All heavy atoms as an XYZ file, in Angstrom:
879
protein
N      14.420     -4.529     15.001
C      15.017     -4.332     13.692
C      13.961     -3.803     12.759
O      12.775     -4.051     12.927
C      15.634     -5.635     13.174
C      14.777     -6.464     12.248
C      14.723     -7.922     12.609
O      14.714     -8.273     13.781
N      14.652     -8.770     11.618
N      14.422     -3.054     11.759
C      13.518     -2.456     10.784
C      12.955     -3.527      9.866
O      13.693     -4.330      9.293
C      14.268     -1.404      9.959
C      13.411     -0.923      8.801
C      14.697     -0.233     10.837
N      11.635     -3.533      9.747
C      11.009     -4.529      8.888
C       9.680     -4.011      8.368
O       8.897     -3.416      9.115
C      10.797     -5.838      9.655
C      10.482     -7.026      8.783
C      10.507     -8.340      9.549
O      10.310     -8.370     10.754
N      10.754     -9.437      8.841
N       9.450     -4.225      7.083
C       8.170     -3.947      6.436
C       7.720     -5.238      5.781
O       8.465     -5.795      4.967
C       8.306     -2.854      5.383
C       8.864     -1.501      5.822
C       9.115     -0.608      4.612
C       7.905     -0.818      6.782
N       6.530     -5.713      6.103
C       6.030     -6.960      5.539
C       4.653     -6.716      4.944
O       3.674     -6.532      5.670
C       5.971     -8.072      6.602
C       5.441     -9.355      5.975
C       7.339     -8.297      7.229
N       4.610     -6.725      3.615
C       3.355     -6.543      2.900
C       2.707     -7.895      2.636
O       3.412     -8.878      2.380
C       3.596     -5.822      1.570
C       4.222     -4.445      1.699
C       5.743     -4.460      1.635
O       6.343     -5.547      1.720
O       6.350     -3.388      1.491
N       1.382     -7.927      2.680
C       0.648     -9.163      2.417
C      -0.749     -8.834      1.913
O      -1.182     -7.681      1.969
C       0.565    -10.012      3.688
O      -0.158     -9.320      4.694
N      -1.432     -9.865      1.432
C      -2.815     -9.696      1.010
C      -3.031     -9.649     -0.484
O      -4.174     -9.586     -0.944
N      -1.964     -9.674     -1.254
C      -2.110     -9.649     -2.701
C      -2.648    -10.966     -3.228
O      -2.836    -11.934     -2.493
N      -2.893    -10.982     -4.528
C      -3.383    -12.195     -5.160
C      -3.914    -11.920     -6.542
O      -3.709    -10.839     -7.102
N      -4.589    -12.915     -7.086
C      -5.192    -12.816     -8.408
C      -6.677    -12.512     -8.242
O      -7.377    -13.217     -7.500
C      -4.999    -14.127     -9.164
C      -5.705    -14.261    -10.511
C      -5.175    -13.235    -11.495
C      -5.538    -15.678    -11.050
N      -7.138    -11.504     -8.926
C      -8.538    -11.107     -8.812
C      -9.037    -10.671    -10.185
O      -8.245    -10.175    -11.006
C      -8.699     -9.980     -7.763
C      -7.954     -8.729     -8.183
C     -10.148     -9.682     -7.476
N     -10.313    -10.845    -10.426
C     -10.905    -10.417    -11.693
C     -11.160     -8.914    -11.684
O     -11.314     -8.317    -10.616
C     -12.205    -11.163    -11.947
C     -12.025    -12.651    -12.180
C     -13.327    -13.328    -12.552
O     -14.411    -12.761    -12.407
N     -13.228    -14.559    -13.055
N     -11.218     -8.311    -12.854
C     -11.581     -6.886    -12.913
C     -12.898     -6.634    -12.195
O     -13.839     -7.423    -12.312
C     -11.704     -6.630    -14.420
C     -10.778     -7.615    -15.038
C     -10.879     -8.842    -14.181
N     -12.931     -5.555    -11.433
C     -14.098     -5.233    -10.623
C     -14.047     -5.797     -9.227
O     -14.893     -5.452     -8.390
N     -13.092     -6.654     -8.963
C     -12.979     -7.280     -7.660
C     -12.304     -6.392     -6.623
O     -11.951     -5.236     -6.896
N     -12.118     -6.970     -5.438
C     -11.548     -6.234     -4.314
C     -10.455     -7.041     -3.630
O     -10.474     -8.282     -3.667
C     -12.641     -5.919     -3.278
O     -13.661     -5.125     -3.835
N      -9.545     -6.343     -3.019
C      -8.504     -6.942     -2.183
C      -8.183     -5.985     -1.048
O      -8.345     -4.764     -1.191
C      -7.219     -7.195     -2.973
C      -7.146     -8.385     -3.919
C      -5.840     -8.355     -4.702
C      -7.281     -9.700     -3.172
N      -7.710     -6.534      0.041
C      -7.246     -5.717      1.166
C      -5.803     -6.085      1.463
O      -5.514     -7.223      1.830
C      -8.102     -5.940      2.404
C      -7.770     -4.966      3.551
C      -8.479     -5.373      4.799
N      -8.423     -4.342      5.836
C      -8.312     -4.616      7.131
N      -8.257     -5.867      7.547
N      -8.289     -3.631      8.012
N      -4.933     -5.117      1.299
C      -3.517     -5.316      1.579
C      -3.192     -4.855      2.999
O      -3.804     -3.920      3.518
C      -2.660     -4.524      0.591
C      -2.926     -4.745     -0.896
C      -1.912     -3.962     -1.717
C      -2.908     -6.211     -1.254
N      -2.208     -5.515      3.582
C      -1.713     -5.139      4.900
C      -0.212     -4.901      4.829
O       0.486     -5.535      4.035
C      -1.987     -6.232      5.927
O      -3.362     -6.478      6.069
N       0.269     -4.018      5.681
C       1.709     -3.777      5.802
C       2.031     -3.724      7.279
O       1.713     -2.742      7.961
C       2.095     -2.476      5.121
S       3.778     -1.933      5.496
N       2.632     -4.782      7.769
C       3.039     -4.846      9.170
C       4.453     -4.306      9.294
O       5.336     -4.691      8.521
C       2.973     -6.285      9.656
N       4.656     -3.425     10.249
C       5.960     -2.785     10.398
C       6.544     -3.054     11.775
O       5.817     -3.337     12.743
C       5.880     -1.274     10.194
O       5.329     -0.653     11.356
C       5.027     -0.913      8.987
N       7.871     -2.947     11.853
C       8.543     -3.000     13.143
C       9.810     -2.168     13.046
O      10.417     -2.074     11.973
C       8.859     -4.442     13.552
O       9.691     -5.053     12.601
N      10.157     -1.547     14.162
C      11.413     -0.819     14.244
C      11.482      0.489     13.491
O      12.588      0.983     13.222
N      10.322      1.091     13.112
C      10.373      2.303     12.283
C       9.740      3.512     12.968
O       9.511      4.527     12.335
C       9.702      2.079     10.911
C       8.184      1.896     11.053
C      10.322      0.902     10.181
C       7.449      2.015      9.721
N       9.460      3.431     14.264
C       8.756      4.532     14.948
C       7.456      4.866     14.226
O       7.157      6.033     13.945
C       9.638      5.770     15.048
C      10.799      5.575     16.007
O      10.666      4.914     17.029
N      11.937      6.133     15.665
N       6.698      3.858     13.973
C       5.497      3.930     13.133
C       4.583      5.084     13.533
O       4.089      5.820     12.683
C       4.748      2.598     13.253
C       3.463      2.533     12.489
C       3.454      2.128     11.167
C       2.255      2.850     13.099
C       2.265      2.048     10.452
C       1.063      2.765     12.396
C       1.070      2.366     11.065
N       4.363      5.255     14.814
C       3.308      6.169     15.268
C       3.621      7.635     14.974
O       2.721      8.473     15.005
C       3.039      5.967     16.765
C       4.182      6.345     17.669
C       5.249      5.271     17.787
O       5.142      4.241     17.085
O       6.188      5.479     18.580
N       4.870      7.981     14.679
C       5.219      9.383     14.456
C       5.465      9.705     12.977
O       5.853     10.833     12.649
C       6.438      9.819     15.296
C       7.707      9.091     14.857
C       6.160      9.608     16.773
C       8.969      9.641     15.517
N       5.256      8.729     12.103
C       5.516      8.949     10.677
C       4.255      8.785      9.840
O       3.480      7.842     10.049
C       6.551      7.956     10.160
C       7.965      8.364     10.442
C       8.602      7.937     11.595
C       8.656      9.175      9.553
C       9.905      8.310     11.862
C       9.965      9.549      9.799
C      10.585      9.119     10.967
O      11.875      9.490     11.228
N       4.097      9.665      8.857
C       3.148      9.361      7.798
C       3.633      8.108      7.066
O       4.831      7.807      7.050
C       3.203     10.586      6.884
C       3.792     11.671      7.725
C       4.729     11.000      8.670
N       2.686      7.406      6.460
C       3.014      6.179      5.737
C       2.391      6.230      4.355
O       1.415      6.953      4.118
C       2.475      4.959      6.496
C       3.130      4.713      7.842
S       4.838      4.159      7.700
C       4.625      2.570      6.861
N       2.945      5.435      3.468
C       2.412      5.423      2.115
C       2.391      4.038      1.507
O       3.164      3.160      1.901
N       1.471      3.862      0.564
C       1.453      2.676     -0.293
C       1.975      3.079     -1.673
O       1.576      4.120     -2.218
C       0.041      2.117     -0.430
C      -0.391      1.260      0.710
C      -1.202      1.614      1.745
C      -0.027     -0.111      0.930
N      -1.364      0.552      2.603
C      -0.658     -0.517      2.121
C       0.758     -1.026      0.241
C      -0.529     -1.809      2.638
C       0.893     -2.296      0.751
C       0.250     -2.685      1.936
N       2.830      2.248     -2.211
C       3.422      2.438     -3.516
C       3.119      1.206     -4.371
O       2.816      0.139     -3.840
C       4.939      2.567     -3.401
C       5.433      3.700     -2.542
C       5.361      3.624     -1.149
C       5.988      4.835     -3.108
C       5.832      4.658     -0.351
C       6.467      5.879     -2.320
C       6.388      5.776     -0.958
O       6.854      6.806     -0.173
N       3.276      1.353     -5.677
C       3.209      0.175     -6.533
C       4.190      0.329     -7.673
O       4.524      1.439     -8.092
C       1.801     -0.073     -7.056
C       1.290      0.898     -8.098
C      -0.137      0.552     -8.470
N      -0.705      1.526     -9.395
C      -1.996      1.587     -9.688
N      -2.859      0.727     -9.157
N      -2.437      2.501    -10.536
N       4.600     -0.839     -8.170
C       5.556     -0.877     -9.274
C       5.098     -1.931    -10.266
O       5.130     -3.132     -9.971
C       6.963     -1.184     -8.760
C       8.028     -1.106     -9.819
C       9.419     -1.150     -9.215
O       9.625     -1.546     -8.078
N      10.410     -0.709     -9.979
N       4.668     -1.457    -11.428
C       4.298     -2.371    -12.494
C       5.541     -2.879    -13.199
O       6.633     -2.331    -13.049
N       5.380     -3.926    -13.978
C       6.501     -4.524    -14.688
C       7.165     -3.500    -15.607
O       6.498     -2.896    -16.455
C       6.007     -5.720    -15.489
O       7.070     -6.319    -16.192
N       8.455     -3.286    -15.413
C       9.198     -2.352    -16.238
C       8.929     -0.895    -15.951
O       9.343     -0.020    -16.720
N       8.250     -0.619    -14.860
C       7.893      0.767    -14.537
C       8.548      1.206    -13.236
O       9.063      0.391    -12.482
C       6.379      0.903    -14.418
C       5.630      0.573    -15.698
C       4.140      0.760    -15.527
C       3.390      0.457    -16.811
N       1.921      0.624    -16.653
N       8.510      2.478    -12.968
C       9.059      2.976    -11.719
C       8.053      2.768    -10.584
O       6.878      2.523    -10.810
C       9.392      4.460    -11.839
C       8.181      5.374    -11.998
C       8.585      6.830    -12.137
O       9.722      7.163    -12.478
N       7.660      7.734    -11.865
N       8.548      2.852     -9.382
C       7.705      2.712     -8.201
C       7.044      4.054     -7.917
O       7.721      5.070     -7.764
C       8.548      2.279     -7.005
C       7.776      1.888     -5.779
C       8.714      1.290     -4.739
N       9.365      0.098     -5.268
C      10.346     -0.544     -4.631
N      10.788     -0.098     -3.472
N      10.890     -1.615     -5.175
N       5.728      4.049     -7.839
C       4.970      5.286     -7.657
C       4.178      5.268     -6.358
O       3.644      4.225     -5.966
C       3.989      5.490     -8.825
C       4.691      5.765    -10.132
O       5.743      6.439    -10.104
O       4.190      5.312    -11.177
N       4.052      6.430     -5.754
C       3.237      6.575     -4.556
C       1.769      6.660     -4.952
O       1.383      7.459     -5.803
C       3.630      7.848     -3.803
C       2.842      8.175     -2.544
C       3.052      7.109     -1.481
C       3.243      9.550     -2.020
N       0.945      5.814     -4.311
C      -0.495      5.782     -4.609
C      -1.313      6.528     -3.584
O      -2.288      7.198     -3.911
C      -1.012      4.342     -4.581
C      -0.473      3.328     -5.502
C      -1.151      2.005     -5.208
C      -0.730      3.748     -6.926
N      -0.962      6.306     -2.330
C      -1.782      6.819     -1.239
C      -0.900      7.058     -0.032
O       0.077      6.340      0.177
C      -2.881      5.814     -0.881
N      -1.256      8.066      0.728
C      -0.507      8.365      1.946
C      -1.476      8.666      3.070
O      -2.621      9.071      2.833
C       0.429      9.553      1.728
O      -0.306     10.716      1.415
N      -1.000      8.454      4.292
C      -1.814      8.726      5.472
C      -0.915      9.329      6.526
O       0.164      8.798      6.810
C      -2.526      7.444      5.952
C      -3.494      7.753      7.089
C      -1.544      6.350      6.330
C      -4.476      6.616      7.359
N      -1.345     10.456      7.101
C      -0.501     11.095      8.101
C      -0.826     10.548      9.489
O      -1.614      9.606      9.644
C      -0.628     12.619      8.021
C      -2.011     13.135      8.407
O      -2.783     12.402      9.053
O      -2.320     14.280      8.040
N      -0.207     11.129     10.492
C      -0.363     10.601     11.847
C      -1.742     10.890     12.434
O      -2.099     10.319     13.461
C       0.716     11.158     12.772
O       0.662     12.590     12.745
C       2.104     10.698     12.338
N      -2.490     11.759     11.768
C      -3.874     12.031     12.188
C      -4.872     11.261     11.335
O      -6.072     11.525     11.404
C      -4.154     13.540     12.104
C      -3.262     14.367     12.969
C      -2.160     15.017     12.433
C      -3.502     14.481     14.326
C      -1.329     15.768     13.229
C      -2.678     15.241     15.137
C      -1.585     15.886     14.587
N      -4.362     10.346     10.518
C      -5.167      9.523      9.605
C      -5.819     10.331      8.488
O      -6.848      9.920      7.943
C      -6.217      8.713     10.367
O      -5.587      7.700     11.140
N      -5.246     11.479      8.155
C      -5.671     12.202      6.957
C      -5.032     11.512      5.755
O      -3.833     11.240      5.754
C      -5.233     13.656      7.010
C      -5.872     14.408      8.147
O      -7.089     14.406      8.294
N      -5.064     15.049      8.970
N      -5.838     11.239      4.750
C      -5.368     10.455      3.609
C      -5.361     11.283      2.322
O      -6.184     12.185      2.152
C      -6.249      9.228      3.422
N      -4.429     10.938      1.457
C      -4.365     11.535      0.132
C      -4.119     10.426     -0.876
O      -3.456      9.430     -0.565
C      -3.254     12.579      0.053
C      -3.505     13.761      0.914
N      -3.121     13.821      2.232
C      -4.138     14.937      0.656
C      -3.483     14.979      2.754
N      -4.109     15.669      1.819
N      -4.653     10.627     -2.092
C      -4.577      9.599     -3.117
C      -4.171     10.197     -4.459
O      -4.520     11.338     -4.772
C      -5.935      8.915     -3.291
C      -6.480      8.315     -2.024
C      -7.302      9.040     -1.175
C      -6.152      7.002     -1.672
C      -7.784      8.487     -0.008
C      -6.637      6.446     -0.503
C      -7.448      7.200      0.328
O      -7.930      6.643      1.486
N      -3.473      9.407     -5.245
C      -3.233      9.808     -6.619
C      -4.544      9.649     -7.384
O      -5.417      8.844     -7.010
C      -2.114      8.966     -7.233
O      -1.721      9.508     -8.477
C      -2.566      7.533     -7.432
N      -4.687     10.422     -8.452
C      -5.960     10.446     -9.167
C      -6.382      9.070     -9.671
O      -7.573      8.762     -9.735
C      -5.890     11.418    -10.342
C      -5.930     12.873     -9.891
O      -6.280     13.127     -8.710
O      -5.596     13.748    -10.699
N      -5.428      8.240    -10.036
C      -5.759      6.953    -10.648
C      -6.457      5.994     -9.685
O      -7.097      5.036    -10.138
C      -4.494      6.295    -11.207
O      -3.569      6.035    -10.168
N      -6.338      6.224     -8.386
C      -6.967      5.316     -7.425
C      -8.002      6.008     -6.547
O      -8.682      5.346     -5.752
C      -5.917      4.621     -6.531
C      -4.869      3.924     -7.382
C      -5.272      5.599     -5.558
N      -8.126      7.305     -6.693
C      -9.065      8.064     -5.858
C     -10.485      7.547     -6.066
O     -10.921      7.326     -7.192
C      -8.977      9.541     -6.215
C      -9.575     10.482     -5.196
C      -9.301     11.931     -5.584
C      -7.825     12.259     -5.576
N      -7.552     13.678     -5.904
N     -11.174      7.315     -4.950
C     -12.533      6.795     -5.012
C     -12.621      5.281     -5.065
O     -13.695      4.714     -4.895
N     -11.495      4.620     -5.312
C     -11.485      3.148     -5.385
C     -10.669      2.526     -4.254
O     -10.993      1.436     -3.786
C     -10.905      2.688     -6.725
C     -11.672      3.170     -7.928
C     -11.174      2.502     -9.205
N      -9.774      2.801     -9.483
C      -8.837      1.869     -9.640
N      -9.135      0.582     -9.547
N      -7.587      2.228     -9.927
N      -9.618      3.194     -3.846
C      -8.727      2.669     -2.799
C      -8.885      3.493     -1.530
O      -9.106      4.707     -1.580
C      -7.267      2.739     -3.246
C      -6.891      1.808     -4.373
C      -7.843      1.078     -5.071
C      -5.563      1.661     -4.730
C      -7.490      0.227     -6.098
C      -5.178      0.810     -5.759
C      -6.142      0.102     -6.447
N      -8.735      2.821     -0.384
C      -8.789      3.496      0.906
C      -7.624      3.040      1.768
O      -7.458      1.843      2.007
C     -10.106      3.189      1.635
O     -11.216      3.578      0.818
C     -10.168      3.946      2.961
N      -6.840      4.006      2.208
C      -5.711      3.700      3.093
C      -6.136      3.948      4.531
O      -6.918      4.869      4.816
C      -4.482      4.576      2.721
C      -3.243      4.145      3.498
C      -4.772      6.058      2.925
C      -1.966      4.839      3.010
N      -5.640      3.116      5.427
C      -5.935      3.293      6.849
C      -4.738      2.811      7.654
O      -3.847      2.145      7.125
C      -7.207      2.542      7.241
O      -7.068      1.158      7.006
N      -4.736      3.169      8.923
C      -3.633      2.747      9.791
C      -4.164      2.347     11.159
O      -5.182      2.882     11.626
C      -2.589      3.855      9.929
C      -3.039      5.091     10.648
C      -1.982      6.208     10.513
N      -0.732      5.868     11.181
C       0.442      6.420     10.873
N       0.543      7.327      9.907
N       1.534      6.067     11.541
N      -3.443      1.429     11.782
C      -3.749      0.979     13.140
C      -2.466      1.150     13.942
O      -1.555      0.315     13.853
C      -4.222     -0.471     13.125
C      -4.664     -0.958     14.488
O      -4.225     -0.388     15.520
O      -5.434     -1.918     14.544
N      -2.384      2.225     14.715
C      -1.152      2.505     15.446
C      -0.878      1.463     16.532
O       0.276      1.232     16.898
C      -1.202      3.900     16.065
C      -1.056      4.996     15.029
O      -0.619      4.755     13.900
N      -1.448      6.203     15.383
N      -1.913      0.842     17.047
C      -1.721     -0.185     18.070
C      -1.041     -1.427     17.489
O      -0.350     -2.160     18.207
C      -3.054     -0.570     18.690
N      -1.221     -1.637     16.183
C      -0.639     -2.820     15.529
C       0.532     -2.455     14.627
O       1.078     -3.341     13.954
C      -1.713     -3.541     14.711
C      -2.834     -4.117     15.552
C      -3.837     -4.858     14.678
C      -4.945     -5.472     15.531
N      -5.940     -6.204     14.695
N       0.893     -1.153     14.574
C       1.988     -0.716     13.685
C       1.769     -1.198     12.255
O       2.711     -1.654     11.588
C       3.344     -1.203     14.206
C       3.741     -0.558     15.521
O       3.230      0.506     15.876
N       4.614     -1.221     16.247
N       0.553     -1.067     11.800
C       0.163     -1.637     10.506
C      -0.665     -0.634      9.715
O      -1.464      0.101     10.291
C      -0.658     -2.923     10.719
O       0.152     -3.885     11.402
C      -1.117     -3.519      9.395
N      -0.421     -0.617      8.399
C      -1.315      0.128      7.521
C      -2.001     -0.837      6.578
O      -1.518     -1.960      6.362
C      -0.598      1.245      6.719
C       0.456      0.666      5.756
C       0.000      2.275      7.657
C       0.962      1.711      4.767
N      -3.114     -0.389      6.031
C      -3.927     -1.214      5.156
C      -4.254     -0.444      3.881
O      -4.229      0.791      3.865
C      -5.237     -1.592      5.848
C      -5.048     -2.282      7.173
C      -5.063     -1.553      8.363
C      -4.822     -3.655      7.234
C      -4.863     -2.180      9.587
C      -4.627     -4.288      8.446
C      -4.645     -3.544      9.622
O      -4.446     -4.167     10.831
N      -4.568     -1.192      2.850
C      -5.059     -0.586      1.614
C      -6.235     -1.433      1.133
O      -6.047     -2.560      0.694
C      -3.976     -0.529      0.541
C      -4.357      0.255     -0.709
C      -4.507      1.746     -0.391
C      -3.334      0.057     -1.829
N      -7.418     -0.881      1.270
C      -8.612     -1.529      0.746
C      -8.769     -1.093     -0.700
O      -8.875      0.097     -0.987
C      -9.841     -1.127      1.560
C     -11.134     -1.739      1.060
C     -11.179     -3.239      1.257
O     -10.902     -3.744      2.344
N     -11.527     -3.975      0.204
N      -8.760     -2.068     -1.585
C      -8.837     -1.793     -3.025
C     -10.137     -2.372     -3.570
O     -10.419     -3.561     -3.385
C      -7.647     -2.408     -3.739
C      -6.297     -1.990     -3.158
S      -4.903     -2.547     -4.146
C      -5.064     -4.322     -3.963
N     -10.908     -1.540     -4.226
C     -12.161     -1.977     -4.835
C     -12.171     -1.582     -6.311
O     -11.323     -0.799     -6.755
C     -13.368     -1.352     -4.122
O     -13.319      0.078     -4.274
C     -13.378     -1.695     -2.637
N     -13.128     -2.118     -7.031
C     -13.261     -1.825     -8.464
C     -11.921     -1.943     -9.180
O     -11.528     -1.073     -9.957
C     -13.834     -0.412     -8.660
O     -15.080     -0.289     -8.021
N     -11.236     -3.026     -8.919
C      -9.895     -3.205     -9.466
C      -9.919     -3.303    -10.982
O     -10.857     -3.857    -11.579
C      -9.237     -4.431     -8.852
C      -8.694     -4.199     -7.433
C      -8.480     -5.518     -6.715
C      -7.419     -3.389     -7.484
N      -8.872     -2.744    -11.590
C      -8.722     -2.718    -13.041
C      -7.454     -3.482    -13.436
O      -6.535     -3.632    -12.623
C      -8.613     -1.277    -13.526
C      -9.773     -0.388    -13.099
C      -9.538      1.047    -13.537
C     -10.679      1.963    -13.112
N     -10.451      3.363    -13.538
N      -7.406     -3.894    -14.689
C      -6.223     -4.607    -15.176
C      -4.964     -3.772    -14.943
O      -3.910     -4.303    -14.563
C      -6.384     -4.952    -16.670
C      -5.096     -5.491    -17.240
C      -7.530     -5.942    -16.854
N      -5.094     -2.476    -15.112
C      -3.921     -1.601    -14.959
C      -3.473     -1.427    -13.514
O      -2.444     -0.798    -13.254
C      -4.179     -0.235    -15.580
C      -5.454      0.439    -15.131
C      -6.607      0.202    -16.098
O      -6.762     -0.941    -16.593
O      -7.368      1.174    -16.333
N      -4.211     -1.991    -12.562
C      -3.760     -1.987    -11.163
C      -2.773     -3.121    -10.888
O      -2.215     -3.197     -9.787
C      -4.951     -2.134    -10.218
C      -5.878     -0.929    -10.246
O      -5.376      0.205    -10.297
O      -7.114     -1.145    -10.208
N      -2.562     -3.985    -11.859
C      -1.615     -5.082    -11.697
C      -0.218     -4.536    -11.427
O       0.301     -3.727    -12.200
C      -1.598     -5.962    -12.954
O      -2.883     -6.582    -13.107
C      -0.525     -7.034    -12.859
N       0.381     -4.972    -10.326
C       1.687     -4.461     -9.917
C       2.097     -5.153     -8.624
O       1.308     -5.877     -8.017
C       1.634     -2.952     -9.690
N       3.331     -4.896     -8.216
C       3.771     -5.257     -6.871
C       3.555     -4.034     -5.994
O       3.955     -2.926     -6.351
C       5.248     -5.685     -6.844
C       5.656     -6.089     -5.433
C       5.486     -6.838     -7.809
N       2.925     -4.255     -4.855
C       2.569     -3.164     -3.953
C       3.492     -3.175     -2.735
O       3.741     -4.235     -2.148
C       1.116     -3.302     -3.520
C       0.149     -2.903     -4.612
C       0.003     -3.675     -5.753
C      -0.618     -1.743     -4.506
C      -0.861     -3.309     -6.776
C      -1.496     -1.371     -5.521
C      -1.606     -2.157     -6.647
O      -2.471     -1.786     -7.645
N       3.949     -1.983     -2.375
C       4.887     -1.802     -1.269
C       4.366     -0.725     -0.323
O       3.576      0.130     -0.695
C       6.250     -1.329     -1.775
C       6.915     -2.238     -2.769
C       6.643     -2.148     -4.131
C       7.850     -3.169     -2.349
C       7.265     -2.967     -5.049
C       8.503     -3.991     -3.263
C       8.202     -3.895     -4.611
N       4.889     -0.732      0.887
C       4.609      0.351      1.820
C       5.939      0.907      2.326
O       6.982      0.238      2.248
C       3.769     -0.138      2.993
S       4.606     -1.348      4.028
N       5.888      2.133      2.855
C       7.080      2.706      3.470
C       6.725      3.974      4.207
O       5.617      4.504      4.060
C       8.173      2.993      2.444
C       9.567      2.770      2.991
O       9.863      3.131      4.131
N      10.433      2.151      2.191
N       7.666      4.456      4.977
C       7.514      5.728      5.681
C       7.606      6.877      4.700
O       8.256      6.790      3.665
C       8.650      5.910      6.718
C       8.493      5.191      7.967
C       9.512      5.539      9.028
N      10.796      6.057      8.630
C      11.848      6.074      9.448
N      11.720      5.573     10.676
N      12.987      6.587      9.057
N       6.962      7.978      5.098
C       7.088      9.228      4.356
C       7.332     10.333      5.368
O       6.448     10.582      6.193
C       5.810      9.572      3.561
C       5.413      8.424      2.616
C       5.986     10.861      2.803
C       4.069      8.623      1.969
N       8.431     11.039      5.375
C       9.624     10.855      4.550
C      10.569      9.838      5.183
O      10.133      9.049      6.016
C      10.236     12.260      4.582
C       9.879     12.758      5.950
C       8.511     12.190      6.235
N      11.777      9.917      4.819
C      12.826      9.048      5.386
C      12.454      7.579      5.249
O      12.328      6.855      6.253
C      13.089      9.401      6.865
C      13.550     10.823      7.068
C      13.718     11.170      8.537
O      13.458     10.313      9.405
O      14.121     12.312      8.818
N      12.258      7.131      4.015
C      11.930      5.717      3.827
C      13.037      4.813      4.353
O      14.215      5.169      4.317
C      11.785      5.587      2.315
C      12.558      6.730      1.752
C      12.411      7.844      2.733
N      12.611      3.650      4.819
C      13.553      2.632      5.286
C      13.709      1.588      4.183
O      13.161      1.738      3.091
C      13.065      2.004      6.596
C      12.971      3.063      7.685
C      11.707      1.319      6.405
N      14.460      0.535      4.479
C      14.663     -0.518      3.488
C      13.323     -1.108      3.056
O      12.478     -1.412      3.900
C      15.547     -1.622      4.066
O      16.835     -1.135      4.373
N      13.133     -1.276      1.768
C      11.870     -1.771      1.234
C      11.645     -3.236      1.587
O      12.589     -4.019      1.659
C      11.842     -1.614     -0.281
C      11.849     -0.196     -0.717
C      12.942      0.571     -1.014
C      10.715      0.668     -0.872
N      12.554      1.845     -1.352
C      11.195      1.931     -1.274
C       9.334      0.494     -0.724
C      10.348      3.017     -1.527
C       8.493      1.561     -0.972
C       9.005      2.811     -1.369
N      10.378     -3.586      1.794
C      10.016     -4.980      1.965
C       9.967     -5.688      0.623
O      10.338     -5.125     -0.407
N       9.447     -6.900      0.653
C       9.408     -7.707     -0.571
C       8.213     -7.366     -1.439
O       8.163     -7.737     -2.614
C       9.375     -9.202     -0.220
C       8.006     -9.764      0.150
C       7.510     -9.318      1.511
O       8.233     -8.708      2.286
N       6.261     -9.642      1.803
N       7.262     -6.634     -0.869
C       6.060     -6.278     -1.619
C       5.091     -7.443     -1.708
O       5.389     -8.576     -1.311
N       3.915     -7.146     -2.238
C       2.904     -8.180     -2.455
C       2.333     -7.997     -3.857
O       1.989     -6.882     -4.259
C       1.815     -8.138     -1.363
O       0.927     -9.243     -1.516
C       1.027     -6.842     -1.369
N       2.267     -9.080     -4.594
C       1.847     -9.031     -5.990
C       0.320     -8.986     -6.081
O      -0.371     -9.810     -5.496
C       2.353    -10.255     -6.743
C       1.856    -10.373     -8.178
C       2.480     -9.350     -9.100
O       3.695     -9.170     -9.114
N       1.653     -8.681     -9.910
N      -0.167     -8.028     -6.850
C      -1.585     -7.938     -7.179
C      -1.714     -8.110     -8.685
O      -1.095     -7.370     -9.450
C      -2.184     -6.591     -6.737
C      -3.611     -6.435     -7.275
C      -2.160     -6.459     -5.225
N      -2.497     -9.103     -9.083
C      -2.731     -9.351    -10.498
C      -4.228     -9.280    -10.763
O      -5.006    -10.004    -10.138
C      -2.196    -10.720    -10.917
O      -0.798    -10.794    -10.624
C      -2.414    -10.955    -12.410
N      -4.605     -8.387    -11.661
C      -6.006     -8.221    -12.022
C      -6.177     -8.725    -13.449
O      -5.626     -8.134    -14.386
C      -6.466     -6.764    -11.900
C      -7.967     -6.656    -12.165
C      -6.122     -6.208    -10.523
N      -6.892     -9.816    -13.584
C      -7.001    -10.458    -14.895
C      -8.254    -11.312    -14.950
O      -8.713    -11.822    -13.928
C      -5.766    -11.317    -15.149
O      -5.847    -11.969    -16.388
N      -8.749    -11.493    -16.170
C      -9.908    -12.369    -16.342
C      -9.480    -13.816    -16.182
O      -8.377    -14.195    -16.483
C     -10.520    -12.145    -17.725
C     -11.207    -10.786    -17.921
C     -11.555    -10.592    -19.387
C     -12.472    -10.734    -17.067
């Protein structure tokens, strides 16, 4: 069955780091590019980073140089290493296929605060 399970979020101080994971099942993971998205309170869900099947990565300007996306095809999992976190990175983080997204998971909350 199709499933996306995000984890690894939490409360961190500005400048801190977190590593998010997205475990997938039932989505033909190995043949799809994948992406990390985030949705702040009252905002739309935006794509932050994507990784293709050759592990080529692209980032939106707001996270470039601070976040790193990676994938493990053996585990059907993608990761997002986040460093130098800022208050404005506070959001719920999601993953999904690109293109042809499947049903969204529950996301993982990242809160950056003193």
